[in-house]
KOLMI-67662 format. One record per residue (C-alpha): residue in three letters; x, y negated, z. Coordinates in pm, 1 decimal. Example, Ala and Ser with C-alpha at 12.3 -4.5 7.8 and 13.67 -1.06 7.14 Angstrom:
! KOLMI-67662
SITE type       c1       c2       c3
SITE  ALA   1230.0    450.0    780.0
SITE  SER   1367.0    106.0    714.0
END
This chain:
! KOLMI-67662
SITE type       c1       c2       c3
SITE  MET   3866.4   1562.2     39.8
SITE  ALA   3533.1   1517.2    214.9
SITE  SER   3711.1   1401.5    531.3
SITE  ARG   3857.3   1103.7    336.7
SITE  VAL   3511.5    979.4    238.5
SITE  PRO   3392.5    709.6    482.1
SITE  HIS   3079.8    797.3    677.0
SITE  VAL   2786.3    569.6    603.9
SITE  PHE   2808.3    428.0    958.3
SITE  VAL   3174.1    342.6    895.2
SITE  ILE   3077.6    163.6    574.1
SITE  LEU   2797.5    -32.2    739.9
SITE  PHE   3004.2   -129.8   1044.6
SITE  SER   3282.6   -248.0    813.3
SITE  VAL   3030.6   -475.1    640.2
SITE  ILE   2919.1   -605.0    981.2
SITE  LEU   3281.7   -691.9   1062.0
SITE  LEU   3322.2   -871.7    727.3
SITE  ALA   3000.6  -1065.5    791.9
SITE  ALA   3128.3  -1168.7   1136.4
SITE  ILE   3459.6  -1285.7    986.9
SITE  ALA   3265.8  -1480.6    723.3
SITE  THR   3105.1  -1692.2    997.5
SITE  TYR   3451.4  -1844.1   1056.5
SITE  VAL   3501.0  -1920.2    686.3
SITE  VAL   3160.1  -2005.0    534.6
SITE  PRO   3018.6  -2346.3    634.9
SITE  PRO   2702.7  -2303.7    846.2
SITE  GLY   2375.9  -2442.8    717.8
SITE  GLU   2001.0  -2386.8    718.7
SITE  TYR   1682.3  -2453.4    525.9
SITE  ASP   1382.3  -2584.4    714.1
SITE  ARG   1108.4  -2322.6    749.0
SITE  ALA    734.3  -2374.1    714.9
SITE  GLU    432.6  -2148.1    742.1
SITE  ASP    255.4  -2080.2    412.8
SITE  ALA   -114.1  -2007.4    358.4
SITE  SER    -63.8  -1641.2    445.8
SITE  GLY    117.0  -1712.6    771.1
SITE  ARG    465.8  -1629.1    639.2
SITE  MET    760.3  -1844.9    744.3
SITE  ILE    927.1  -1947.7    418.9
SITE  ALA   1227.7  -2161.3    330.6
SITE  VAL   1146.3  -2516.1    214.8
SITE  ASP   1322.2  -2607.7   -107.7
SITE  GLY   1541.0  -2918.4    -90.9
SITE  THR   1580.7  -2910.2    288.8
SITE  TYR   1919.2  -2737.1    313.1
SITE  HIS   2144.1  -2911.2    564.2
SITE  THR   2461.9  -2832.0    751.1
SITE  VAL   2438.0  -2738.1   1116.8
SITE  GLU   2677.7  -2685.0   1402.2
SITE  ALA   2891.3  -2374.5   1364.7
SITE  ASP   2789.8  -2067.5   1563.6
SITE  ASN   3077.0  -1826.6   1507.2
SITE  ILE   3015.0  -1464.7   1596.7
SITE  GLY   3218.2  -1355.7   1898.0
SITE  PHE   3382.8  -1021.8   1965.6
SITE  MET   3098.5   -875.1   2172.3
SITE  ALA   2831.8  -1010.8   1937.5
SITE  VAL   2958.8   -775.3   1667.8
SITE  PHE   2871.9   -475.3   1884.0
SITE  GLU   2554.5   -631.9   2020.7
SITE  SER   2429.5   -676.4   1661.6
SITE  LEU   2361.5   -302.7   1641.9
SITE  TYR   2122.0   -319.6   1937.4
SITE  THR   1958.8   -634.9   1801.6
SITE  GLY   1928.9   -475.3   1458.2
SITE  MET   1774.4   -159.8   1607.3
SITE  ASN   1528.7   -374.9   1799.0
SITE  ALA   1439.1   -583.7   1491.7
SITE  ALA   1387.5   -271.2   1280.7
SITE  ALA   1202.4    -77.7   1552.4
SITE  ASP    880.4    -58.9   1349.4
SITE  ILE   1051.6    119.6   1060.3
SITE  ILE   1270.4    336.3   1286.2
SITE  PHE    979.2    470.1   1489.4
SITE  TYR    769.7    509.8   1175.6
SITE  ILE   1041.4    737.2   1033.8
SITE  PHE   1054.1    940.5   1356.2
SITE  ILE    676.5    982.5   1381.0
SITE  VAL    633.9   1078.6   1014.5
SITE  GLY    932.7   1314.7   1033.9
SITE  GLY    794.9   1476.6   1348.9
SITE  SER    448.6   1510.6   1197.2
SITE  PHE    584.6   1686.9    891.5
SITE  GLY    791.6   1903.4   1125.8
SITE  ILE    460.6   2035.3   1263.0
SITE  LEU    333.4   2088.5    907.9
SITE  LEU    643.3   2287.9    816.5
SITE  SER    611.4   2506.4   1125.7
SITE  THR    274.4   2632.6    997.1
SITE  ASN    455.1   2798.7    700.6
SITE  VAL    204.3   2640.3    464.0
SITE  VAL    487.7   2497.5    252.7
SITE  GLN    634.4   2843.3    193.8
SITE  GLY    295.3   2976.0     88.6
SITE  ALA    220.6   2683.5   -140.7
SITE  VAL    568.3   2695.2   -292.7
SITE  GLY    535.3   3066.0   -367.4
SITE  SER    195.0   3016.2   -525.4
SITE  ILE    303.1   2720.6   -741.3
SITE  SER    628.0   2887.6   -849.1
SITE  ARG    436.1   3190.4   -979.2
SITE  GLN    190.0   2969.1  -1167.9
SITE  MET    467.2   2753.7  -1317.1
SITE  GLU    682.7   3044.1  -1433.8
SITE  GLY    826.7   2955.4  -1775.1
SITE  ARG    702.6   2594.5  -1746.8
SITE  GLU    904.2   2486.6  -1442.6
SITE  LYS   1040.8   2161.0  -1585.2
SITE  LEU    689.7   2024.2  -1648.0
SITE  ILE    639.4   1971.2  -1277.4
SITE  ILE    913.2   1704.8  -1274.1
SITE  PRO    742.9   1444.5  -1502.2
SITE  VAL    402.5   1511.3  -1344.1
SITE  LEU    531.1   1443.8   -992.1
SITE  MET    749.3   1149.9  -1094.5
SITE  ILE    451.5    982.3  -1264.5
SITE  PHE    250.9   1034.6   -944.6
SITE  PHE    517.7    877.1   -722.5
SITE  ALA    578.9    596.2   -973.2
SITE  LEU    207.9    509.7   -967.5
SITE  ALA    214.6    513.3   -586.1
SITE  GLY    502.8    265.3   -589.0
SITE  ALA    357.0     47.6   -864.9
SITE  MET     -0.5     23.5   -738.7
SITE  LEU     23.3     75.2   -362.8
SITE  GLY    375.0    -50.2   -294.1
SITE  LEU    464.8    279.2   -127.3
SITE  ALA    830.2    344.3    -43.7
SITE  GLU    891.3    457.4    315.6
SITE  GLU    556.8    632.9    300.0
SITE  THR    674.4    885.4     37.7
SITE  ILE   1000.2   1016.4    185.3
SITE  ALA    826.0   1281.7    393.8
SITE  TYR    729.9   1462.4     72.9
SITE  ILE   1095.9   1544.2     15.8
SITE  THR   1049.3   1811.1    284.1
SITE  ILE    787.8   1980.1     67.2
SITE  LEU    951.8   1935.9   -272.0
SITE  ILE   1301.1   2065.7   -198.1
SITE  PRO   1184.6   2423.0   -117.7
SITE  LEU    966.4   2410.4   -430.2
SITE  MET   1253.7   2294.8   -651.8
SITE  LEU   1483.0   2564.1   -514.0
SITE  ARG   1215.9   2825.8   -582.4
SITE  LEU   1177.5   2699.2   -939.8
SITE  GLY   1552.0   2730.0  -1004.1
SITE  PHE   1655.3   2366.6   -950.9
SITE  ASP   1832.3   2212.0   -649.5
SITE  SER   1794.5   1972.8   -356.4
SITE  MET   1919.3   1681.2   -565.7
SITE  THR   1630.9   1734.8   -807.7
SITE  GLY   1378.2   1750.0   -524.2
SITE  ALA   1508.1   1429.2   -366.9
SITE  ALA   1531.1   1254.3   -705.5
SITE  VAL   1170.8   1329.8   -799.9
SITE  VAL   1054.8   1140.8   -490.1
SITE  LEU   1319.8    869.0   -456.8
SITE  VAL   1367.2    785.7   -825.5
SITE  GLY    997.7    817.8   -906.7
SITE  THR    892.3    592.5   -620.8
SITE  SER   1174.8    344.5   -682.4
SITE  VAL   1084.4    302.9  -1049.8
SITE  GLY    724.8    231.3   -950.6
SITE  PHE    826.3     -9.1   -673.4
SITE  THR   1081.9   -188.9   -894.1
SITE  THR    856.8   -239.2  -1197.7
SITE  ALA    532.4   -258.2  -1004.1
SITE  PHE    232.7   -420.6  -1163.9
SITE  MET     24.4   -435.5   -842.8
SITE  ASN    268.9   -401.6   -551.3
SITE  PRO    119.1   -621.2   -275.5
SITE  PHE    445.5   -631.4    -75.6
SITE  THR    672.1   -767.6   -351.5
SITE  VAL    480.6   -895.1   -654.8
SITE  GLY    186.5  -1010.7   -443.3
SITE  VAL    402.5  -1195.7   -189.9
SITE  ALA    633.5  -1349.5   -451.6
SITE  GLN    348.3  -1468.3   -674.5
SITE  GLY    171.6  -1614.3   -372.5
SITE  ILE    480.8  -1814.5   -276.1
SITE  ALA    538.3  -1918.7   -639.4
SITE  GLN    173.1  -2034.0   -652.8
SITE  ILE     74.0  -1835.4   -959.7
SITE  PRO   -236.3  -1611.4   -989.5
SITE  LEU   -210.0  -1285.4   -798.8
SITE  PHE    -99.4   -991.9  -1018.4
SITE  SER    -98.3  -1210.7  -1329.6
SITE  GLY    131.0  -1106.3  -1617.1
SITE  MET     39.3   -742.6  -1557.5
SITE  THR     58.8   -624.3  -1920.9
SITE  PHE    428.3   -710.0  -1947.7
SITE  ARG    503.5   -529.6  -1621.3
SITE  ILE    308.5   -219.1  -1730.9
SITE  VAL    523.2   -197.4  -2046.6
SITE  MET    833.3   -235.4  -1829.4
SITE  TRP    706.4     37.6  -1593.6
SITE  VAL    659.1    278.9  -1884.1
SITE  VAL   1008.6    217.5  -2025.2
SITE  PHE   1184.6    251.7  -1688.2
SITE  LEU    986.4    565.6  -1606.2
SITE  ILE   1047.7    742.6  -1938.4
SITE  ILE   1423.9    690.7  -1910.4
SITE  SER   1426.9    797.3  -1544.7
SITE  ILE   1226.9   1113.9  -1613.9
SITE  TRP   1467.8   1197.6  -1897.4
SITE  TYR   1765.0   1149.3  -1663.5
SITE  VAL   1625.2   1377.2  -1390.7
SITE  MET   1500.1   1642.0  -1633.6
SITE  ARG   1832.9   1648.7  -1816.7
SITE  TYR   2011.8   1720.0  -1489.0
SITE  ALA   1749.6   1973.5  -1379.4
SITE  GLY   1784.2   2161.3  -1708.6
SITE  LYS   2159.1   2183.5  -1659.1
SITE  ILE   2112.4   2325.4  -1308.8
SITE  LYS   1853.0   2573.2  -1434.0
SITE  LYS   2109.7   2712.9  -1679.7
SITE  ASP   2402.9   2711.2  -1436.7
SITE  PRO   2327.1   2658.8  -1064.5
SITE  LYS   2699.5   2612.9   -992.6
SITE  GLN   2680.6   2275.9  -1172.2
SITE  SER   2466.3   2149.1   -883.3
SITE  ALA   2598.0   1863.7   -671.2
SITE  THR   2442.8   2040.4   -370.7
SITE  TYR   2532.5   2399.6   -463.0
SITE  ASP   2694.2   2494.2   -130.1
SITE  THR   2419.6   2360.1     96.0
SITE  ASP   2147.3   2494.3   -133.7
SITE  ALA   2297.9   2842.8   -117.3
SITE  VAL   2230.1   2843.6    256.7
SITE  LEU   1872.1   2726.5    202.1
SITE  ARG   1810.4   2990.5    -64.4
SITE  GLU   1924.4   3266.0    169.4
SITE  LYS   1647.5   3164.5    409.9
SITE  GLN   1380.8   3184.8    138.6
SITE  ASP   1194.3   3509.4     84.4
SITE  PRO   1197.2   3654.4   -270.0
SITE  VAL    899.0   3534.5   -476.4
SITE  GLU    742.4   3879.8   -481.2
SITE  GLN    748.5   3887.0    -99.6
SITE  VAL    577.2   3550.0    -58.4
SITE  ALA    215.4   3619.1     24.9
SITE  GLY    -64.2   3400.4   -103.1
SITE  LEU   -210.9   3125.8    109.1
SITE  THR   -407.1   3243.7    409.8
SITE  GLY   -735.6   3087.9    512.1
SITE  LYS   -562.0   2885.4    784.7
SITE  GLN   -301.2   2759.1    539.2
SITE  LYS   -569.7   2653.6    291.8
SITE  LEU   -730.6   2454.1    570.8
SITE  VAL   -391.8   2295.8    648.9
SITE  LEU   -357.1   2192.4    282.6
SITE  LEU   -706.4   2046.1    295.4
SITE  ILE   -604.4   1834.8    595.3
SITE  LEU   -288.8   1723.5    409.4
SITE  ALA   -495.6   1628.7    101.8
SITE  ALA   -741.4   1436.0    319.1
SITE  ALA   -450.1   1247.5    477.9
SITE  ILE   -315.2   1151.7    134.3
SITE  VAL   -657.7   1025.0     23.4
SITE  MET   -700.0    832.8    349.0
SITE  LEU   -353.1    685.3    303.4
SITE  ALA   -449.0    548.0    -38.4
SITE  ILE   -775.2    403.2     95.6
SITE  GLY   -606.3    255.8    402.1
SITE  VAL   -328.0     83.7    208.5
SITE  THR   -548.8    -52.9    -70.7
SITE  GLN   -872.8   -132.2    111.9
SITE  LEU   -802.0   -162.3    483.2
SITE  GLY   -468.6   -342.4    490.5
SITE  TRP   -281.5    -58.1    657.1
SITE  TYR     91.9    -72.9    712.0
SITE  LEU    346.5    127.3    910.6
SITE  LYS    157.5    148.3   1241.9
SITE  GLU   -164.6    278.1   1091.8
SITE  ILE     11.5    513.0    850.0
SITE  ALA    223.6    659.0   1131.0
SITE  GLY    -92.1    718.4   1332.6
SITE  LEU   -256.3    889.5   1034.7
SITE  PHE     36.9   1127.0    982.1
SITE  LEU     58.4   1204.6   1353.6
SITE  LEU   -311.2   1296.0   1356.1
SITE  MET   -252.0   1509.1   1046.5
SITE  GLY     36.6   1690.3   1217.0
SITE  ILE   -159.5   1764.4   1533.6
SITE  LEU   -463.1   1887.0   1339.4
SITE  THR   -249.8   2117.3   1121.3
SITE  GLY    -93.4   2262.0   1435.4
SITE  ILE   -431.2   2321.1   1597.4
SITE  VAL   -591.1   2491.5   1295.6
SITE  SER   -278.9   2708.8   1264.5
SITE  ARG   -334.3   2812.3   1627.6
SITE  LEU     -2.0   2679.1   1751.8
SITE  SER     13.1   2617.7   2124.1
SITE  PHE     50.6   2258.5   2240.6
SITE  ASN    407.1   2336.7   2345.2
SITE  GLN    482.5   2473.6   1998.3
SITE  ILE    335.1   2161.0   1838.9
SITE  ALA    554.4   1944.2   2062.0
SITE  GLU    868.4   2146.7   1981.2
SITE  ALA    793.7   2133.4   1607.7
SITE  PHE    749.1   1756.6   1634.6
SITE  ILE   1087.7   1718.1   1805.6
SITE  GLU   1254.4   1937.0   1542.1
SITE  GLY   1105.5   1719.7   1267.5
SITE  CYS   1240.9   1407.7   1437.9
SITE  ARG   1584.1   1566.1   1476.8
SITE  THR   1630.8   1598.3   1100.7
SITE  LEU   1581.9   1223.1   1056.2
SITE  VAL   1795.6   1087.5   1340.2
SITE  MET   2077.8    963.8   1117.0
SITE  GLY   1847.4    813.6    856.2
SITE  ALA   1643.0    629.8   1118.3
SITE  LEU   1950.4    492.5   1292.7
SITE  VAL   2096.0    372.2    963.1
SITE  VAL   1797.9    137.0    933.9
SITE  GLY   1895.3    -36.6   1258.7
SITE  VAL   2268.3    -45.2   1185.8
SITE  ALA   2203.8   -193.4    840.9
SITE  ARG   1977.8   -457.8    995.2
SITE  GLY   2276.7   -557.7   1209.6
SITE  ILE   2435.5   -711.2    896.5
SITE  LEU   2139.9   -944.6    855.5
SITE  VAL   2150.6  -1026.2   1227.9
SITE  ILE   2514.0  -1138.3   1199.6
SITE  LEU   2446.4  -1355.3    893.8
SITE  GLN   2143.8  -1517.1   1055.1
SITE  ASP   2297.4  -1569.1   1398.9
SITE  GLY   2612.5  -1705.8   1237.0
SITE  LYS   2391.3  -1946.4   1035.6
SITE  ILE   2553.4  -1860.4    701.4
SITE  LEU   2272.1  -1668.2    528.5
SITE  ASP   2108.8  -1986.5    400.7
SITE  THR   2448.4  -2123.1    301.2
SITE  ILE   2508.4  -1817.5     84.2
SITE  LEU   2165.4  -1857.9    -74.6
SITE  TYR   2220.3  -2232.5   -127.2
SITE  GLY   2550.3  -2165.3   -301.1
SITE  LEU   2398.2  -1900.2   -525.2
SITE  ALA   2104.4  -2126.4   -615.9
SITE  ASN   2341.3  -2411.0   -708.2
SITE  ALA   2545.1  -2174.2   -922.8
SITE  VAL   2231.0  -2070.9  -1108.5
SITE  GLY   2123.0  -2433.0  -1154.4
SITE  SER   2455.0  -2521.8  -1318.4
SITE  LEU   2422.2  -2252.1  -1586.5
SITE  PRO   2310.2  -2330.5  -1944.4
SITE  ALA   1930.7  -2306.8  -1977.1
SITE  ALA   1950.3  -1986.4  -2182.5
SITE  LEU   2140.3  -1809.4  -1903.2
SITE  THR   1948.2  -1942.2  -1603.3
SITE  ALA   1695.6  -1656.9  -1596.4
SITE  ILE   1976.7  -1398.5  -1600.0
SITE  GLY   2150.2  -1599.6  -1327.7
SITE  MET   1835.9  -1576.0  -1113.5
SITE  TYR   1823.6  -1201.8  -1174.8
SITE  ILE   2188.5  -1157.7  -1071.5
SITE  VAL   2134.4  -1364.4   -757.2
SITE  GLN   1831.5  -1155.2   -656.7
SITE  CYS   2031.6   -836.0   -718.2
SITE  MET   2306.8   -963.8   -489.0
SITE  VAL   2071.9  -1088.2   -216.9
SITE  ASN   1900.6   -748.8   -195.3
SITE  TYR   2223.4   -594.8    -65.4
SITE  ILE   2200.8   -812.5    246.0
SITE  ILE   1820.1   -849.4    276.0
SITE  PRO   1675.6   -502.1    208.2
SITE  SER   1317.6   -606.1    287.0
SITE  GLY   1123.3   -697.6    -28.0
SITE  SER    879.6   -933.8    140.8
SITE  GLY   1165.8  -1078.4    348.2
SITE  GLN   1371.4  -1145.7     37.1
SITE  ALA   1071.1  -1308.7   -129.6
SITE  ALA   1016.4  -1538.2    170.0
SITE  VAL   1380.1  -1653.0    160.0
SITE  THR   1446.2  -1680.2   -213.1
SITE  MET   1121.2  -1757.9   -396.2
SITE  PRO   1058.2  -2102.4   -239.5
SITE  ILE   1396.8  -2200.7   -385.2
SITE  MET   1396.3  -2010.1   -714.9
SITE  ALA   1042.2  -2104.5   -824.3
SITE  PRO   1096.8  -2485.3   -824.3
SITE  LEU   1450.4  -2433.4   -958.5
SITE  GLY   1292.2  -2255.0  -1254.4
SITE  ASP   1069.4  -2557.6  -1315.7
SITE  LEU   1377.6  -2780.0  -1340.5
SITE  VAL   1571.7  -2558.6  -1582.4
SITE  GLY   1286.8  -2434.5  -1804.2
SITE  VAL   1230.9  -2086.6  -1657.1
SITE  THR    865.2  -2000.6  -1598.3
SITE  ARG    764.5  -1911.5  -1244.2
SITE  GLN    640.4  -1574.6  -1370.1
SITE  THR    991.5  -1501.9  -1499.5
SITE  ALA   1137.8  -1610.6  -1165.3
SITE  VAL    907.5  -1360.6   -991.7
SITE  LEU   1013.2  -1090.1  -1238.3
SITE  ALA   1380.5  -1160.2  -1166.1
SITE  PHE   1310.5  -1125.8   -794.4
SITE  GLN   1106.7   -808.4   -841.2
SITE  LEU   1375.8   -629.9  -1041.9
SITE  GLY   1662.4   -759.2   -830.8
SITE  ASP   1487.3   -647.3   -515.1
SITE  GLY   1397.8   -298.3   -634.5
SITE  ILE   1679.1   -143.1   -837.6
SITE  SER   1936.6   -105.3   -559.2
SITE  ASN   1686.6     32.8   -306.5
SITE  ILE   1795.2    389.9   -388.6
SITE  PHE   2164.6    302.0   -406.5
SITE  THR   2269.9     70.2   -125.0
SITE  PRO   2330.1    218.9    222.8
SITE  THR   2154.3    -84.8    371.0
SITE  SER   1822.3     51.8    239.3
SITE  GLY   1681.0    225.4    544.3
SITE  TYR   1403.0    434.7    393.0
SITE  PHE   1638.9    558.7    120.4
SITE  MET   1900.8    669.6    372.5
SITE  ALA   1629.5    841.0    575.3
SITE  GLY   1521.9   1026.0    260.0
SITE  LEU   1877.3   1145.0    197.3
SITE  ALA   1903.4   1263.2    557.3
SITE  LEU   1580.3   1456.8    516.1
SITE  ALA   1716.3   1614.5    196.1
SITE  GLY   2051.8   1696.9    357.5
SITE  ILE   2240.6   1505.4     85.6
SITE  SER   2534.7   1279.6    167.4
SITE  TRP   2528.8    921.5     40.1
SITE  ILE   2855.7    975.9   -149.1
SITE  LYS   2714.6   1278.0   -338.9
SITE  TRP   2401.2   1083.4   -424.3
SITE  VAL   2598.2    782.1   -548.9
SITE  LYS   2811.0   1002.8   -776.7
SITE  TRP   2491.4   1146.1   -923.2
SITE  ILE   2278.4    832.1   -948.2
SITE  TRP   2521.0    554.3  -1052.5
SITE  PRO   2475.4    598.5  -1433.0
SITE  LEU   2097.8    565.9  -1393.1
SITE  ILE   2136.3    262.5  -1163.9
SITE  LEU   2358.7    100.8  -1427.5
SITE  ILE   2095.8    175.1  -1694.9
SITE  HIS   1828.0     19.7  -1472.0
SITE  TYR   2034.9   -295.6  -1419.5
SITE  VAL   2085.3   -331.8  -1796.8
SITE  LEU   1714.6   -271.5  -1861.6
SITE  GLY   1631.4   -532.0  -1598.2
SITE  ALA   1854.4   -787.4  -1770.9
SITE  VAL   1690.3   -708.4  -2105.5
SITE  PHE   1337.7   -755.0  -1971.0
SITE  VAL   1426.1  -1078.0  -1787.3
SITE  THR   1580.6  -1212.0  -2108.5
SITE  ILE   1273.4  -1116.4  -2312.7
SITE  ALA   1046.9  -1276.9  -2050.2
SITE  HIS   1249.8  -1599.2  -2070.6
SITE  LEU   1246.6  -1605.8  -2451.2
SITE  ILE    868.6  -1557.1  -2477.1
SITE  GLY    788.8  -1799.0  -2194.7
SITE  TYR    636.1  -1522.2  -1982.8
SITE  GLN    327.3  -1645.7  -1796.1
END
């Protein structure tokens, strides 16, 4: 049965082929672009015009993978460096020691760790805009969840679902809410109370969903979606009674890890750090943990390579997925698609326009996985469109925010998500079978909140 399931690369390449074919069918067109106050190149509303066709040729389909890899190089190499750095951390055996210690302390109260960690990751997504930055923690949480009687799916879900909920309903995310509100010309992080309420509702339902599954696995491990692969991992774990406490070196390693997490928060919020600086921080953390654990330089290098190896597929998926966007842009049909969607929204009755915006943003996120990139393309069009049809600009931003975030842990075009699954050793098909009811709930909740925002004239 598994052999009949298309590999994620097969799925993505099929979408690339469909996009290339679309360049022969969809009329080419473009919006003019202009630089805003923050230096972003954004689409100029009302400037859409047809251009000469630039159909994608046979070789261009295959070249799009290289171009996509090149365009996504910052994210790809970030994933490799973070994965390699955590490979060094794992080689110190500090995770095993910490897991053993926590599992003994949590005995009888294992499920409580799920809401605590999900709240932490949801706050990281909501306040710091973290997404890619959190996937490395899957490496730490999966051994812990197995030790506590859960499974790999639970470990991955705590990180991915927790972070996604925070990112989707963020009240202070500088990369989505901040960018979109800046383009829409409304006060930065305004309307926060409404988004905090939304964050709480999404998070409570998501925690319930994960804990309900975890409880089922605790009672009967064979119900696990990852039972076979987890059995292999469990065989490699020492019994709890054989896991020694943390040594002095391992405590120092944990101190370095904690310092890196604190520095990450300071860097992102106060110093304007992004992928380059964060990658450098984690690399420094990895090297320092190796040194204090008295690993030789060769051992540190080998551990780094092993950490990279586990993320090869996830990192490459980022580039292959970007190839879809390359085809749509080079074929000059991306703006045409957006123009058509915007016109469709504008023709709806006023009461349905906000929902129409939300649906459009949900659809666009499947082809533009970057939150700030999606904001730069859609918000200059949706914000003034809202003015014409009686939808507040704050509601237009909310529709973008929800549409951009919900599918980030569902679509295979989401690079950081696919990297997280690769790190967890979970296939995309297994994840989709597990997550789709929650994704559907999130989409319905999003529609409800957009509707409420429209009805109350959300400002």
